[in-house]
C-alpha positions as CSV (number, residue, x, y, z in Angstrom):
1,M,-56.5,-71.4,25.9
2,A,-58.0,-69.6,28.8
3,K,-56.0,-67.1,30.8
4,T,-56.4,-66.6,34.6
5,I,-55.7,-63.4,36.4
6,I,-53.4,-63.7,39.4
7,S,-53.8,-61.3,42.3
8,T,-52.6,-61.0,45.9
9,A,-52.7,-58.4,48.6
10,N,-49.1,-59.5,49.5
11,A,-47.8,-57.5,46.6
12,P,-48.5,-54.0,45.6
13,A,-51.9,-53.4,43.8
14,A,-51.6,-52.7,40.2
15,I,-51.1,-48.9,39.7
16,G,-52.2,-49.0,36.0
17,T,-54.0,-51.0,33.3
18,Y,-52.5,-54.4,34.1
19,S,-52.7,-57.4,36.3
20,Q,-50.1,-58.6,38.8
21,A,-49.8,-61.8,36.7
22,V,-51.6,-63.8,34.1
23,R,-51.6,-67.6,33.8
24,A,-51.9,-69.2,30.5
25,G,-51.7,-73.0,30.9
26,N,-48.6,-73.8,33.0
27,T,-46.9,-70.5,32.2
28,V,-47.4,-67.5,34.5
29,Y,-46.3,-64.0,33.3
30,L,-45.5,-61.7,36.2
31,S,-45.8,-58.0,35.7
32,G,-43.0,-55.6,36.7
33,Q,-42.5,-55.1,40.4
34,I,-40.8,-52.0,41.9
35,G,-39.8,-51.7,45.5
36,L,-43.3,-50.7,46.8
37,N,-44.2,-52.0,50.2
38,P,-47.6,-53.6,49.6
39,K,-49.2,-52.3,52.9
40,S,-48.1,-48.6,52.6
41,M,-47.7,-48.4,48.8
42,E,-44.7,-46.4,49.6
43,L,-41.4,-47.0,47.7
44,E,-38.7,-48.5,50.0
45,S,-35.7,-46.1,50.8
46,G,-32.5,-47.0,49.2
47,V,-31.4,-49.2,46.4
48,P,-30.8,-52.5,48.5
49,A,-34.1,-52.1,50.3
50,Q,-35.9,-51.6,47.0
51,I,-34.1,-54.7,45.5
52,H,-35.2,-56.8,48.5
53,Q,-38.8,-55.5,48.1
54,V,-38.9,-56.2,44.4
55,F,-37.9,-59.9,45.1
56,R,-40.4,-60.1,47.9
57,N,-43.2,-58.8,45.7
58,L,-42.3,-61.2,42.9
59,K,-42.2,-64.1,45.4
60,A,-45.7,-63.1,46.7
61,V,-47.1,-63.1,43.3
62,A,-45.5,-66.3,42.3
63,E,-47.0,-68.0,45.5
64,A,-50.4,-66.5,44.6
65,A,-50.0,-68.4,41.3
66,G,-49.3,-71.6,43.1
67,G,-45.5,-71.4,42.4
68,T,-42.2,-70.3,43.9
69,L,-39.4,-68.3,42.6
70,D,-37.7,-71.7,41.8
71,D,-40.4,-72.0,39.2
72,M,-39.0,-68.8,37.4
73,V,-37.6,-69.5,34.0
74,K,-36.9,-65.9,32.9
75,L,-36.2,-62.7,34.9
76,N,-35.9,-59.2,33.4
77,V,-34.3,-56.6,35.7
78,F,-34.3,-52.9,34.9
79,L,-31.9,-50.5,36.6
80,T,-31.6,-46.7,36.4
81,D,-28.0,-47.2,37.2
82,L,-26.2,-50.3,36.1
83,G,-23.5,-49.6,38.8
84,N,-26.1,-51.4,41.0
85,F,-25.9,-54.6,39.0
86,A,-23.6,-56.3,41.5
87,K,-25.9,-55.5,44.3
88,V,-28.7,-57.1,42.4
89,N,-26.7,-60.3,42.0
90,E,-25.8,-60.3,45.8
91,I,-29.4,-59.8,46.8
92,M,-30.9,-62.2,44.2
93,A,-28.9,-65.0,45.5
94,Q,-30.9,-64.7,48.8
95,Y,-34.2,-65.4,46.9
96,F,-33.2,-67.8,44.1
97,N,-31.6,-71.3,44.2
98,E,-29.6,-72.9,41.4
99,P,-30.3,-73.5,38.6
100,Y,-31.0,-69.8,38.2
101,P,-33.4,-68.5,35.7
102,A,-32.3,-67.0,32.5
103,R,-32.0,-63.2,33.0
104,A,-31.5,-59.9,31.3
105,A,-30.4,-56.8,33.1
106,V,-31.1,-53.5,31.1
107,G,-30.1,-50.0,32.1
108,V,-33.1,-47.5,31.8
109,A,-33.5,-43.8,32.0
110,S,-36.3,-43.9,34.6
111,L,-38.9,-46.2,36.3
112,P,-42.4,-45.6,37.7
113,R,-42.5,-43.6,41.1
114,G,-38.9,-42.8,40.8
115,A,-37.7,-46.4,41.6
116,D,-34.2,-47.5,41.0
117,V,-35.1,-51.1,40.1
118,E,-37.9,-53.1,38.5
119,A,-38.1,-56.7,37.7
120,D,-40.6,-59.0,35.8
121,G,-40.5,-62.7,35.0
122,V,-42.0,-65.8,33.7
123,L,-42.8,-69.0,35.8
124,V,-43.6,-72.4,34.6
125,T,-45.7,-74.3,37.2
126,D,-47.5,-77.6,37.4
127,G,-50.7,-75.7,36.5
128,H,-52.4,-75.3,39.8
C-alpha cells in the first residue's frame, strides 16, 4: 500500500524528522501538534490558548487530508500537568461532535518547546 504525505501551511511546519500526517489507504495518521501558531511558529501563551491552538492545528491537517475532526477515530493527548485535563475536555467539546473519538490522556514530564499540551490522532476518511 502506498503512503501519501500530507502537508499544509495552515499548521506548523514539522520541526523534526517527521511529516504533519501520512495517509495509508483510508487511514490518516496525524503527528503530534503542540500549541504553535503556524504563522509565527511561536508557542501560544497559557494553557487554554495552547489547547485551542493544538485543536486548530489538528483540524488544519485533517482538512489538508480531505477530512475533518469528525473523521478522527483515536486521539492521544499529552499533558505536563494532568490538572489541566478538565480544561482539555471543556475545549475539546468546542472542536469535536459526538460520537467522540477514542482517547487517551497521558501525563508527561515535558514536551517540545516547553509546551503544556500535545495531541496526535488517527482519521479514517473516504480516501480522497
